KENU-564619 format. One record per residue: residue number from 1; residue in one letter; z, y, x of N, C-alpha, C in turn. Coordinates in steps of 0.001 Angstrom, whole numbers, plus 500000, padded with zeros to 6 digits. Last residue first. Layout:
<ropas>
ROPA,NUM,a,Z,Y,X,Z,Y,X,Z,Y,X
...
</ropas>
This chain:
<ropas>
ROPA,379,x,199471,938796,694939,199045,940205,695164,198917,940535,696711
ROPA,378,x,200137,936350,694015,199174,936390,695065,198665,937817,695412
ROPA,377,x,201680,935615,691911,202347,936047,693211,201403,936081,694353
ROPA,376,x,199188,933682,690603,200600,933993,690542,201211,934477,691863
ROPA,375,x,196625,932732,690817,196770,934199,691070,198308,934562,690938
ROPA,374,x,196589,930030,690198,195896,930492,691456,196226,932006,691827
ROPA,373,x,197626,929677,687775,198394,929194,688955,197861,929725,690229
ROPA,372,x,195492,930796,686182,196739,931514,686274,197536,930982,687593
ROPA,371,x,192479,930185,688086,193233,930204,686854,194629,930780,687141
ROPA,370,x,189440,930747,689757,190854,930990,689716,191449,931018,688327
ROPA,369,x,187284,929092,691598,187427,929460,690185,188943,929492,689986
ROPA,368,x,186954,927989,694107,186591,929446,693974,186818,929901,692609
ROPA,367,x,187483,925307,693926,188466,926139,694630,188137,927612,694452
ROPA,366,x,187300,923532,690866,186598,924332,691914,187562,925171,692607
ROPA,365,x,188736,922564,688734,189065,921975,690079,188346,922650,691165
ROPA,364,x,187731,923853,686655,189014,924144,686939,189314,923623,688366
ROPA,363,x,185135,922592,686482,185244,924110,686826,186677,924453,687242
ROPA,362,x,186053,920184,685731,185295,920355,686990,185318,921773,687476
ROPA,361,x,186849,920716,683145,187805,920286,684180,187291,920422,685547
ROPA,360,x,184471,921323,681930,185398,922485,682244,186490,922068,683162
ROPA,359,x,183422,918742,681660,182745,919773,682550,183656,920803,682838
ROPA,358,x,185202,917647,679968,185135,917155,681250,184536,918112,682198
ROPA,357,x,184642,919218,677573,186043,919218,678194,185942,918733,679668
ROPA,356,x,182401,919004,676133,182316,919829,677314,183710,919791,678017
ROPA,355,x,182932,917715,673752,182289,916945,674897,182205,917690,676113
ROPA,354,x,186331,918664,672561,184796,918862,672778,184193,918058,673881
ROPA,353,x,189006,918403,672354,188299,917617,671546,186691,917727,671711
ROPA,352,x,190107,920245,674222,190206,918783,674477,189296,917949,673623
ROPA,351,x,187868,923003,674772,188846,922280,673936,188936,920917,674145
ROPA,350,x,186561,926027,676079,186715,924569,676121,187878,924139,674985
ROPA,349,x,184704,928714,674347,185487,928017,675415,185682,926640,675305
ROPA,348,x,183321,929537,672175,182712,929764,673467,183512,929099,674640
ROPA,347,x,182670,929226,668670,183536,929140,669817,182765,929139,671074
ROPA,346,x,182787,929505,665317,181998,930057,666518,182994,930160,667719
ROPA,345,x,184316,928265,663430,182936,928202,663267,182093,928733,664485
ROPA,344,x,187025,928546,664671,186416,927230,664007,184978,927219,663919
ROPA,343,x,186898,930080,667861,187217,930081,666464,186470,928886,665807
ROPA,342,x,187661,931259,670899,187423,929994,670238,187894,930106,668747
ROPA,341,x,185960,934164,672424,187057,933457,671643,186605,932101,671170
ROPA,340,x,184249,934143,675566,184631,934850,674236,185542,933731,673531
ROPA,339,x,185199,934170,678906,184611,933501,677783,185133,934229,676552
ROPA,338,x,184828,936318,681619,185644,936026,680483,184787,935467,679253
ROPA,337,x,185181,936352,685136,184282,936016,683941,185154,935773,682682
ROPA,336,x,185900,938531,687862,186243,937475,686749,185037,937364,685821
ROPA,335,x,184662,939654,690112,186017,939583,690021,186560,938565,689040
ROPA,334,x,181695,938695,692021,182421,939111,690774,183938,938861,690754
ROPA,333,x,179550,938724,694030,181004,939066,694234,181739,939586,693031
ROPA,332,x,177399,935864,693510,177683,937365,693421,179207,937538,693585
ROPA,331,x,176828,933269,693397,175959,934069,694273,176426,935536,694431
ROPA,330,x,178385,932042,691515,178648,931769,692824,177840,932658,693891
ROPA,329,x,177140,932449,689149,178189,933384,689523,178590,933172,690863
ROPA,328,x,175186,930423,689148,174797,931864,689157,175872,932759,689561
ROPA,327,x,176673,928183,689089,175727,928360,690182,175255,929748,690201
ROPA,326,x,178145,928467,686577,178777,928591,687835,177819,928824,689059
ROPA,325,x,176177,928012,684420,176946,929304,684664,177416,929438,685932
ROPA,324,x,174935,925479,684657,174162,926669,684513,174896,927925,684948
ROPA,323,x,176654,923452,685444,175289,923252,685797,174506,924616,685687
ROPA,322,x,179256,924153,684635,179059,923824,686123,177548,923713,686423
ROPA,321,x,178810,924842,681911,179666,925630,682767,179328,925417,684316
ROPA,320,x,177103,922893,680610,176673,924263,680840,177508,925057,681951
ROPA,319,x,177399,920372,679859,177419,920498,681225,177113,922084,681619
ROPA,318,x,176967,920151,677032,178328,919877,677545,178442,920043,679100
ROPA,317,x,175597,922483,675056,175271,921866,676304,176570,921393,676998
ROPA,316,x,176637,923892,672986,175646,922936,672646,175127,922082,673966
ROPA,315,x,179014,925571,672466,178814,924717,673635,177918,923459,673341
ROPA,314,x,179161,927728,670738,179453,926314,670274,179075,925180,671223
ROPA,313,x,177289,929804,672763,177971,929588,671447,177988,928062,671035
ROPA,312,x,178244,930325,675895,177251,929650,675088,177813,929280,673749
ROPA,311,x,179210,933317,677700,179398,932169,676968,178105,931528,676298
ROPA,310,x,181088,936403,678348,179958,935531,678429,180239,934168,677730
ROPA,309,x,182219,939597,679362,182076,938603,678254,180952,937625,678607
ROPA,308,x,182256,940581,681883,183363,941022,680996,183299,940225,679680
ROPA,307,x,181962,939759,684921,181202,939386,683660,182291,939435,682530
ROPA,306,x,182350,942487,687184,182883,941311,686453,181879,940945,685422
ROPA,305,x,183233,944317,690120,182231,943862,689199,182771,942630,688537
ROPA,304,x,184453,947593,691401,184537,946093,691044,183413,945625,690082
ROPA,303,x,182832,949960,693521,183285,949433,692274,183526,947981,692221
ROPA,302,x,181467,951574,695497,182878,951235,695633,183554,950731,694366
ROPA,301,x,178800,951946,695427,179660,952955,694737,181071,952644,694787
ROPA,300,x,177609,949825,696617,177247,951230,697117,178258,952243,696575
ROPA,299,x,178656,947787,695052,178905,947775,696448,178679,949261,697028
ROPA,298,x,177453,948175,692518,178966,948225,692737,179373,948469,694236
ROPA,297,x,174880,947929,693104,175270,949246,692713,176763,949274,692927
ROPA,296,x,174745,945236,693878,174329,946183,694893,174850,947622,694414
ROPA,295,x,175622,944099,691544,176437,943903,692709,175933,944944,693794
ROPA,294,x,173575,944913,689718,174899,945461,689541,175709,945221,690773
ROPA,293,x,171210,943564,690765,171230,944992,690649,172701,945511,690591
ROPA,292,x,172104,940902,690486,171581,941487,691737,171713,942908,691831
ROPA,291,x,172812,940827,687815,173837,940703,688808,173360,941077,690192
ROPA,290,x,170166,941032,686614,171232,941963,686400,172340,941978,687510
ROPA,289,x,168816,938785,687588,168260,940070,687867,169388,941158,687659
ROPA,288,x,170490,936717,686665,170460,936936,688094,169745,938300,688392
ROPA,287,x,170152,937051,683952,171462,937212,684583,171379,937511,686042
ROPA,286,x,167472,936571,683566,168082,937812,683216,169270,938082,683952
ROPA,285,x,167310,933799,684385,166475,934865,684957,167040,936233,684771
ROPA,284,x,169113,932586,682764,169264,932578,684242,168494,933587,684853
ROPA,283,x,167896,933016,680085,169338,933448,680443,169605,933624,682048
ROPA,282,x,165515,931795,680383,165540,933245,680227,166938,933869,680520
ROPA,281,x,166397,929077,680669,165496,929776,681687,165543,931283,681524
ROPA,280,x,167710,928609,678190,168536,928581,679534,167673,929332,680649
ROPA,279,x,166772,930773,675562,166595,929637,676372,167495,929787,677684
ROPA,278,x,169331,932727,673903,167954,932059,673908,167847,930921,674846
ROPA,277,x,171861,933483,674434,171434,933427,673071,170135,932658,672953
ROPA,276,x,174289,933399,676602,172991,932742,676584,172675,932487,675007
ROPA,275,x,175652,936607,677339,175600,935334,676668,174307,934691,676701
ROPA,274,x,177354,938949,679047,176141,938097,679264,176295,936760,678453
ROPA,273,x,178343,942068,679584,178513,941017,678684,177214,940151,678630
ROPA,272,x,179566,943348,682711,178378,943076,681832,178765,941913,680974
ROPA,271,x,181157,946101,684346,181071,944696,683792,179736,944556,683211
ROPA,270,x,182714,947706,686881,181465,947634,686211,181312,946194,685751
ROPA,269,x,185635,949637,687248,185094,948312,687154,183752,948280,686351
ROPA,268,x,186139,952244,687193,186672,951434,688327,185896,950150,688423
ROPA,267,x,185014,955448,686258,184822,954012,686114,185427,953458,687412
ROPA,266,x,184995,958145,686759,185581,957799,685408,185517,956201,685207
ROPA,265,x,183851,958807,689060,185114,959283,688911,185813,958752,687604
ROPA,264,x,181264,957777,688644,182136,957123,689512,183591,957549,689344
ROPA,263,x,180029,957856,685351,180267,958513,686558,181337,957767,687421
ROPA,262,x,179134,956607,682990,179923,957738,682808,180258,958491,684125
ROPA,261,x,175683,955796,682369,176867,955462,683258,177738,956761,683246
ROPA,260,x,173371,956289,681241,174616,956165,680370,175877,956021,681162
ROPA,259,x,171585,956603,683393,171367,957400,682269,172686,957526,681301
ROPA,258,x,171924,954634,685328,172657,955930,685513,172593,956734,684207
ROPA,257,x,170132,952657,684394,171564,952408,684387,172439,953708,684456
ROPA,256,x,167651,953931,684831,167989,953501,683379,169569,953237,683368
ROPA,255,x,167659,954282,687688,167513,955491,686679,167996,955071,685185
ROPA,254,x,168020,951805,688635,169011,952732,688820,168899,953968,687897
ROPA,253,x,167124,949284,686126,166749,950186,687390,167875,951186,687464
ROPA,252,x,167353,946267,684615,167975,947437,685106,167197,948015,686203
ROPA,251,x,166417,944016,683092,165455,944926,683633,166068,946291,684140
ROPA,250,x,168440,942474,682070,167279,941858,682730,166388,942642,683364
ROPA,249,x,170674,942704,680245,169461,943534,680164,168320,942878,680767
ROPA,248,x,173798,942265,678731,172770,941656,679504,171447,942331,679244
ROPA,247,x,175447,945482,678047,175049,944095,677680,173948,943580,678749
ROPA,246,x,177965,947280,679942,176839,947152,679008,176534,945682,678791
ROPA,245,x,180884,948397,680547,180357,947098,680410,179137,947093,679405
ROPA,244,x,183292,949931,682541,182066,950171,681851,181133,948927,681744
ROPA,243,x,186748,950165,682488,185639,949253,682600,184375,949768,681850
ROPA,242,x,189545,951477,683883,188500,951651,683012,187285,950842,683496
ROPA,241,x,192855,950754,683778,191708,950600,684742,190430,950497,683846
ROPA,240,x,195605,952465,682840,194441,951913,682360,193363,951896,683481
ROPA,239,x,197929,953815,683474,197923,952361,683775,196581,951654,683334
ROPA,238,x,198088,956338,682571,197455,956158,683870,197463,954702,684343
ROPA,237,x,198624,957835,680133,198243,956400,680232,197371,956113,681540
ROPA,236,x,199336,960358,679326,200054,959678,680462,199683,958307,680723
ROPA,235,x,197840,961443,677378,199080,960766,676886,199853,960147,678125
ROPA,234,x,195597,962153,678582,196408,963250,678262,197870,962661,677770
ROPA,233,x,194143,959731,678639,194784,960272,679930,195734,961292,679655
ROPA,232,x,193127,959708,676010,194237,958746,676527,194884,959173,677791
ROPA,231,x,191328,961848,676113,192396,961815,675160,193527,960935,675528
ROPA,230,x,189666,961126,678195,190558,962338,678386,191639,962365,677438
ROPA,229,x,188419,958854,676949,189186,958735,678220,190126,959966,678468
ROPA,228,x,187250,960003,674603,188401,958861,674537,189181,958861,675861
ROPA,227,x,185641,961914,675619,186545,962191,674627,187741,961224,674533
ROPA,226,x,184042,960503,677500,184987,961451,677982,186041,961914,676833
ROPA,225,x,182531,958864,675681,183329,958222,676665,184457,959315,677192
ROPA,224,x,181224,961006,674299,182086,960051,673602,183072,959443,674525
ROPA,223,x,179650,962219,676281,180692,962925,675631,181708,962050,674853
ROPA,222,x,178026,960173,676940,178801,960561,677889,180036,961357,677316
ROPA,221,x,176682,960051,674295,177356,958896,674787,178506,959377,675874
ROPA,220,x,175340,962506,674403,176347,962248,673320,177314,961083,673721
ROPA,219,x,173615,962132,676505,174754,963094,676635,175784,962985,675581
ROPA,218,x,172012,960098,675425,172712,959858,676644,173882,960855,676772
ROPA,217,x,172240,960056,671843,171687,960440,673043,172579,960103,674202
ROPA,216,x,172745,957349,669561,173144,958565,670164,172409,958821,671469
ROPA,215,x,171538,955134,668375,172399,955918,667618,172977,957140,668160
ROPA,214,x,170391,953259,670211,169504,954007,669133,170250,955107,668427
ROPA,213,x,172590,952295,671690,171509,953070,672344,170731,953835,671298
ROPA,212,x,175730,952508,669910,174692,951867,670650,173484,952849,670970
ROPA,211,x,177970,953008,668330,177792,953768,669617,176648,953374,670402
ROPA,210,x,177874,951203,666348,177495,952558,666040,177521,953498,667160
ROPA,209,x,176220,948150,667590,177359,949006,667327,176925,950414,667039
ROPA,208,x,173653,947324,668095,174348,946692,666956,175625,947344,666677
ROPA,207,x,172046,947997,670275,172123,948961,669064,172827,948311,667900
ROPA,206,x,172664,948062,673716,172228,947456,672573,172340,948427,671346
ROPA,205,x,174085,949569,675490,172559,949542,675738,171923,948712,674611
ROPA,204,x,176827,949139,675070,176098,950369,674571,174678,950440,674740
ROPA,203,x,178561,947143,675547,177300,946680,675012,176458,947936,674375
ROPA,202,x,181610,948937,674684,180783,948052,675447,179456,947709,674759
ROPA,201,x,183515,950980,674235,182093,951365,674075,181242,950294,674805
ROPA,200,x,186165,950132,676728,185655,950635,675469,184146,950785,675492
ROPA,199,x,188292,948431,678164,186840,948227,678196,186277,948813,676801
ROPA,198,x,190805,948317,680646,190415,948984,679312,188986,949019,679292
ROPA,197,x,193054,946381,682066,191657,946684,682101,191126,947108,680762
ROPA,196,x,196317,947536,682558,195325,947003,681570,193967,947438,682031
ROPA,195,x,199768,946993,683477,198232,947382,683843,197331,946677,683023
ROPA,194,x,202479,948109,681628,201611,946991,681936,200161,947443,682357
ROPA,193,x,204996,950398,682752,203746,950117,682085,202947,948957,682546
ROPA,192,x,208395,949240,682868,207266,949731,683516,205929,949436,682792
ROPA,191,x,210676,947990,681874,210316,949320,681293,209117,949974,681968
ROPA,190,x,211159,945527,682672,211894,946681,683431,211509,947989,682910
ROPA,189,x,209517,943958,681156,211046,943896,680908,211777,944992,681666
ROPA,188,x,206799,946297,680645,207411,945045,681060,208898,945031,680787
ROPA,187,x,205085,947765,677788,205995,947817,678960,206528,946560,679260
ROPA,186,x,203223,949138,675704,203076,948051,676548,203747,948217,677768
ROPA,185,x,203247,951343,674239,204409,950473,673884,204258,949244,674870
ROPA,184,x,200936,952818,674764,202212,953230,675434,203353,952346,675191
ROPA,183,x,199142,951530,673129,199080,951322,674578,200313,951791,675294
ROPA,182,x,199663,952780,670622,200003,951293,670962,200019,950965,672364
ROPA,181,x,199152,955448,671068,200537,955068,670614,200859,953590,670973
ROPA,180,x,196361,955301,671700,197411,955673,672674,198751,955261,672370
ROPA,179,x,195533,954673,669169,195281,953761,670125,196208,954012,671304
ROPA,178,x,196325,956956,667863,196900,955721,667363,196546,954685,668431
ROPA,177,x,194634,958905,669033,196144,959062,669109,196764,957656,668855
ROPA,176,x,192234,958159,668165,192477,958060,669572,194020,958125,669833
ROPA,175,x,192539,958820,665450,192304,957442,665823,192651,957219,667307
ROPA,174,x,192714,961569,665605,193923,960832,665123,193744,959347,665473
ROPA,173,x,190196,962141,666417,191233,962559,667231,192549,961744,666863
ROPA,172,x,188790,961340,664158,188687,960597,665361,189792,960938,666414
ROPA,171,x,189407,963539,662489,189815,962064,662097,189774,961282,663325
ROPA,170,x,188194,965659,663846,189778,965606,663728,190211,964167,663272
ROPA,169,x,185466,964980,663690,186166,965095,664932,187750,964943,664757
ROPA,168,x,183767,964671,661668,184868,963650,661696,185556,963722,663036
ROPA,167,x,181783,966695,661957,182459,966466,660730,183773,965532,660708
ROPA,166,x,182008,968226,665086,181510,967262,664270,182420,967144,662950
ROPA,165,x,183312,969817,666963,182364,970489,666090,181828,969602,665005
ROPA,164,x,183349,967220,669373,183882,968589,668959,182824,969343,668115
ROPA,163,x,182351,964080,667821,182467,964994,668919,182946,966297,668487
ROPA,162,x,181915,962677,665615,183250,962549,666079,183348,963496,667383
ROPA,161,x,179150,963045,664974,180162,963447,663978,181612,963429,664573
ROPA,160,x,177736,961771,667017,177740,963245,666882,178919,963768,665967
ROPA,159,x,178221,959117,666244,178831,959696,667560,178803,961212,667503
ROPA,158,x,176858,959051,663620,178382,958769,663877,178896,959336,665078
ROPA,157,x,174416,959234,662671,175028,960456,663241,176430,960301,663530
ROPA,156,x,173163,957128,661349,172773,957392,662760,173461,958577,663324
ROPA,155,x,174548,954653,659293,174386,956182,659552,174171,956396,661020
ROPA,154,x,174490,952010,659489,173676,952608,658417,173604,954072,658447
ROPA,153,x,175757,950234,661238,174838,951369,661774,173911,951920,660706
ROPA,152,x,178528,948564,661460,177797,949309,660481,177077,950428,661109
ROPA,151,x,180096,947302,663480,178633,946992,663311,177848,947700,662276
ROPA,150,x,182606,948288,662945,181996,948757,664129,180519,948457,664195
ROPA,149,x,182464,948769,659310,182845,948170,660530,182159,948712,661673
ROPA,148,x,181870,949881,656769,182463,950777,657860,182912,949941,659080
ROPA,147,x,182736,948632,653545,181880,948841,654576,182555,949609,655694
ROPA,146,x,185014,948809,651808,184594,947459,652316,183584,947646,653423
ROPA,145,x,187513,951238,652887,186344,950811,652037,185836,949519,652636
ROPA,144,x,190509,953131,652935,189740,951936,653340,188568,951592,652293
ROPA,143,x,192478,955715,654151,191484,955271,653159,190668,954136,653711
ROPA,142,x,193806,956694,656293,194479,955679,655460,193541,955087,654459
ROPA,141,x,192643,958859,657400,192505,957520,658134,193108,956430,657376
ROPA,140,x,191015,960648,654657,192083,960448,655751,191998,959052,656376
ROPA,139,x,188173,962779,653906,189195,961700,653792,190209,961640,654855
ROPA,138,x,186305,964628,654591,187473,965114,653828,188450,964057,653651
ROPA,137,x,183705,962414,654265,184122,963765,654783,185315,964267,653963
ROPA,136,x,184966,958981,654081,184088,960097,653802,184598,961425,654241
ROPA,135,x,185465,956507,656181,186141,957663,655799,185093,958751,655353
ROPA,134,x,183388,954558,656796,184772,954105,656317,185494,955226,655758
ROPA,133,x,181223,955951,657523,181048,955108,656295,182476,954565,655817
ROPA,132,x,182296,957430,659789,181512,958084,658703,181474,957300,657452
ROPA,131,x,183639,955674,661446,184402,956770,660754,183637,957450,659705
ROPA,130,x,183527,952371,661610,182610,953455,661574,183315,954582,660792
ROPA,129,x,186380,951024,663647,185572,951102,662480,184558,952324,662477
ROPA,128,x,186403,950113,667145,186785,950930,665977,185747,950936,664844
ROPA,127,x,187108,947822,669005,185933,947925,668113,186283,948778,666908
ROPA,126,x,188017,947738,672261,188442,948437,671014,187150,948490,670228
ROPA,125,x,189831,945572,674669,188571,946309,674089,188950,946837,672762
ROPA,124,x,191636,944870,677509,191674,945273,676137,190378,945952,675766
ROPA,123,x,193049,942326,679683,191947,943320,679396,191938,943626,677842
ROPA,122,x,195390,941291,682031,194938,941525,680657,193825,942566,680671
ROPA,121,x,196479,938632,684113,195851,939835,684036,195320,940046,682613
ROPA,120,x,199626,936970,684769,198327,937057,684466,197734,938451,684449
ROPA,119,x,202406,936518,685200,201544,936787,686352,200091,936906,686152
ROPA,118,x,203907,936488,683006,203742,935191,683782,202793,935291,684893
ROPA,117,x,203731,939050,682243,205089,938665,682780,204808,937351,683572
ROPA,116,x,201130,939119,681073,201376,939924,682307,202727,939480,683038
ROPA,115,x,201671,937483,678880,200710,937067,679903,200860,937865,681251
ROPA,114,x,203551,939089,677500,203872,937685,678009,202968,937216,679064
ROPA,113,x,202016,941197,676845,203075,941456,677659,203475,940055,678299
ROPA,112,x,200332,939918,675061,199698,940651,676138,200815,940880,677223
ROPA,111,x,201997,938885,673122,201285,938008,673963,200707,938669,675260
ROPA,110,x,203027,941237,671921,203897,940395,672525,203157,939455,673539
ROPA,109,x,200678,942694,670976,201662,943315,671844,202478,942230,672668
ROPA,108,x,199712,940577,669207,198918,941098,670425,199802,941801,671430
ROPA,107,x,201764,940527,667401,201441,939414,668287,200638,939817,669509
ROPA,106,x,201473,943093,666252,202772,942679,666879,202542,941484,667765
ROPA,105,x,199026,942903,665129,199134,943690,666385,200523,943393,666995
ROPA,104,x,197828,939706,664042,198800,940775,663911,198940,941588,665312
ROPA,103,x,194401,939013,663726,195616,938774,664654,196592,939976,664394
ROPA,102,x,192000,939365,662417,193209,938891,661618,194367,938603,662596
ROPA,101,x,190138,940577,663858,190087,939136,663813,191224,938532,663187
ROPA,100,x,190817,943342,663694,189577,942913,663041,189393,941376,662931
ROPA,99,x,194395,943031,663388,193193,943532,664057,191913,942894,663281
ROPA,98,x,196904,943942,661120,196181,942910,661820,194900,943569,662354
ROPA,97,x,197854,946190,659854,198864,945277,660498,198205,944289,661414
ROPA,96,x,196202,949359,660285,196207,947932,659792,197361,947202,660461
ROPA,95,x,195680,951930,660852,197064,951630,660617,197142,950103,659998
ROPA,94,x,193143,952218,661716,193341,952396,660372,194824,952065,659888
ROPA,93,x,193230,951854,664432,192904,953164,664012,193150,953368,662528
ROPA,92,x,193428,949123,664683,194689,949928,664980,194480,951361,664396
ROPA,91,x,191029,948071,664416,191811,948115,663159,193183,948923,663416
ROPA,90,x,190649,946709,667522,189921,946977,666298,190730,947023,665027
ROPA,89,x,191762,945829,669857,192437,946768,669074,191805,947232,667933
ROPA,88,x,191806,942664,671422,191100,943704,670825,191915,944488,669857
ROPA,87,x,192172,940990,674670,192564,941358,673407,191894,942558,672802
ROPA,86,x,191851,938387,677117,191328,939580,676457,191952,939741,674951
ROPA,85,x,193328,937334,680255,193245,937127,678697,192658,938442,678176
ROPA,84,x,192845,935487,683151,192619,936766,682441,192648,936462,680959
ROPA,83,x,193382,932991,683948,194042,934019,684767,193899,935352,683873
ROPA,82,x,194348,930718,681328,193485,931486,682005,194068,932522,682864
ROPA,81,x,196929,928159,682022,196386,929285,681309,195184,929910,682066
ROPA,80,x,196598,924608,682360,196869,925858,682888,196294,927001,682053
ROPA,79,x,195685,922153,681515,197003,922216,681889,197429,923502,682571
ROPA,78,x,193031,921898,680507,193239,921704,681981,194685,921822,682384
ROPA,77,x,193329,921885,677675,192208,921189,678283,192512,920886,679734
ROPA,76,x,195450,923485,677060,195475,922103,676541,194349,921284,677117
ROPA,75,x,194632,925816,678138,195772,925186,678718,195784,923635,678314
ROPA,74,x,192498,926472,676413,192290,926326,677803,193427,925527,678479
ROPA,73,x,193816,926658,673911,192707,925625,674159,192399,925317,675586
ROPA,72,x,197171,927056,673613,195950,927637,674259,195002,926510,674400
ROPA,71,x,200472,927852,672480,199219,926984,672471,198107,927736,673204
ROPA,70,x,202590,929513,672109,202589,928639,673322,201410,927769,673392
ROPA,69,x,203368,929565,668605,203185,930144,669904,203089,929034,671009
ROPA,68,x,202697,930021,665296,202669,929021,666299,202409,929668,667647
ROPA,67,x,204888,931854,663189,203779,931879,664135,203847,930702,665113
ROPA,66,x,206107,931922,660424,206226,930840,661497,205082,930796,662268
ROPA,65,x,205316,934286,659170,206790,933806,659236,207084,932815,660196
ROPA,64,x,202568,934222,659287,203316,935331,659968,204776,934967,660164
ROPA,63,x,200356,931827,659486,201706,932048,658802,202498,932964,659596
ROPA,62,x,198168,932018,661085,198073,931930,659625,199360,932179,658899
ROPA,61,x,198194,932115,663772,198370,933389,663138,198373,933214,661598
ROPA,60,x,197467,929965,665282,198792,930366,665469,199092,931751,664743
ROPA,59,x,195435,927173,664477,195664,928661,664283,197221,928959,664415
ROPA,58,x,193122,924654,665518,194455,925249,665220,194453,926771,665141
ROPA,57,x,190726,923880,666656,191321,923048,665624,192656,923503,665182
ROPA,56,x,190001,925886,668366,188963,925358,667479,189506,924458,666410
ROPA,55,x,192592,928385,668121,191579,927465,668821,190663,926904,667843
ROPA,54,x,194655,931369,668552,194013,930328,667791,192975,929517,668592
ROPA,53,x,196033,932878,670500,196234,933071,669019,195647,931935,668120
ROPA,52,x,195698,932940,673173,196955,932371,672620,197090,932357,671124
ROPA,51,x,193010,933986,673629,193325,932676,673978,194595,932180,673284
ROPA,50,x,191359,936191,673179,192239,935683,672104,192803,934377,672348
ROPA,49,x,189021,935275,675669,189430,936161,674606,190277,935500,673566
ROPA,48,x,189572,934343,679063,189340,933919,677636,189913,934965,676616
ROPA,47,x,188618,933961,682482,189181,934629,681365,188790,933973,680004
ROPA,46,x,188979,932990,685910,188563,932584,684547,189293,933322,683466
ROPA,45,x,188154,934865,688744,188987,934461,687822,188411,934036,686486
ROPA,44,x,186699,933901,691914,186636,934737,690698,187444,934101,689608
ROPA,43,x,188012,934085,695315,187100,933617,694213,187038,934495,693031
ROPA,42,x,189387,935312,697296,189685,933942,697016,188709,933299,696075
ROPA,41,x,188680,937909,697114,188414,937316,698414,188613,935761,698329
ROPA,40,x,189603,938754,694654,188226,938476,694810,187836,937824,696080
ROPA,39,x,192229,939402,695127,191894,938107,694612,190515,937746,694696
ROPA,38,x,191860,941983,696203,192455,940935,697022,192106,939612,696483
ROPA,37,x,190797,943383,693921,190049,943326,695310,190530,942142,696068
ROPA,36,x,192906,943082,692211,191624,942462,691808,190816,942301,693128
ROPA,35,x,194798,944543,693498,195015,943224,693213,193684,942484,693043
ROPA,34,x,193683,947164,693434,193902,946512,694742,194142,944936,694540
ROPA,33,x,193780,947463,690676,192483,947587,691364,192546,946744,692761
ROPA,32,x,196529,947575,690290,195801,946573,689659,194422,946460,690296
ROPA,31,x,197292,949793,691735,197780,948525,692235,196948,947445,691554
ROPA,30,x,195937,951713,690047,195465,951450,691499,196017,950239,692079
ROPA,29,x,197496,951534,687813,195989,951271,687842,195508,950962,689188
ROPA,28,x,200008,952386,688950,199858,951135,688168,198284,950684,688124
ROPA,27,x,199645,954924,690250,200001,953654,690941,199662,952381,690203
ROPA,26,x,199248,957293,688925,198070,956452,689302,198386,955054,689799
ROPA,25,x,201817,958465,688853,201134,958087,687601,199934,957216,687887
ROPA,24,x,202550,958621,691534,203368,957722,690620,202457,957376,689449
ROPA,23,x,200590,960505,692431,200568,959177,692957,201279,958195,692120
ROPA,22,x,201400,962632,690814,200105,962069,690661,200014,960686,691218
ROPA,21,x,203977,963106,691889,203850,962728,690564,202545,962105,690218
ROPA,20,x,203233,963846,694396,204072,962688,694306,204052,962203,692847
ROPA,19,x,201917,966256,693881,201182,965131,694458,201982,963864,694309
ROPA,18,x,204062,967862,692768,202899,967371,691928,202177,966260,692539
ROPA,17,x,205684,967955,695132,206174,967301,693859,204993,966954,692978
ROPA,16,x,203919,969404,696791,204387,967957,697118,204930,967267,695952
ROPA,15,x,203909,971752,695291,202553,970998,695507,202913,969522,695895
ROPA,14,x,206551,972616,695636,205986,972289,694229,204786,971375,694392
ROPA,13,x,206681,972853,698387,207423,971869,697700,206927,971479,696299
ROPA,12,x,204843,975040,698537,204591,973867,699189,205388,972721,698646
ROPA,11,x,206211,977020,697120,205038,976556,696549,204590,975216,697200
ROPA,10,x,208577,977274,698705,208619,976774,697359,207428,976306,696813
ROPA,9,x,207402,978243,701147,208015,976829,701093,208195,976375,699607
ROPA,8,x,206537,980675,700113,205583,979702,700697,206127,978334,700567
ROPA,7,x,208998,981847,699439,208014,981676,698435,207018,980563,698760
ROPA,6,x,210167,982053,701970,210791,981303,700955,209815,980905,699891
ROPA,5,x,208375,983904,703116,208449,982485,703643,209029,981589,702702
ROPA,4,x,208900,986100,701602,207471,985570,701515,207514,984070,702059
ROPA,3,x,211389,986616,702199,211164,986355,700878,209816,985656,700748
ROPA,2,x,211205,987369,704914,211997,986148,704559,211651,985734,703126
ROPA,1,x,209662,989702,704605,208985,988476,705316,209733,987275,704950
</ropas>
């Protein structure tokens, strides 16, 4: 009897130890979710992709020997950094020194940590190359070919090929490992993992990426999501807050949305990438339809909601932010909106040189639009 009791106590202690370990592993992502929920009570955060690397009139990545640091079009317009900064890992799978937008991964590493250290929030996407057209059957991840970007949809079997039993399964496993290797290096000055909003396979309801609607079945997309998520989770990357972010649709129904939704146990934040590519009227109509549906869905399922990408290309309307975008966002419980990057030929954010700078300053002054100063030490 004594032996049995000792055995039961031992099992109980082991279970407590496992539970403690699980709580510890989940703490970073859970703390980020709690922080996002708390900040949402104050308003919604402003975000910008690639904010510290280049702007409309400058580049901090052209000379790797003398990188220009500390600059930001947002900061130079309003005197403050965005609350959220976005970074992309496209190219990490190929052992490239720079990502698909020519940003050195060493800079991404450093700037991502720097923004976290100054109190900001970071989000990471991944535009992996097309493994079928980049790496022929039997090839290795070190081989490179001119074709094969994430936008290469010349082969309709890509998703199937990277799933178990597929011709490129082993190659893609190595790619996932390389993403994990990089993410594992994201530690703060105390050696703790940096919390990251991780946003893979975005805009999947479109068909411009090899993981898009036309190129895989719903079950194949689910399997692709789980393959990546389980692969990264197996590395102990429990600091990742997973975001499911389709593209602006305008006609969501629960049946259509659930067809590719990975499931509540696999998603913490529901996002939407929403650009005004057509008329203002169409954009406003579609955005309101989507955010009405998504906010209801998020509330019913206990999820955060964000506009994970948005913008008007080259800011052809100098009042767009406060006249068009903000009135729509004000209606819904979103966590943040992220403007896409500022590049010479294609930009979506502010710059002191642009006519839209004054309107962006009005956005900055709005009490419910949060920049870095508004979220520092506000957990």
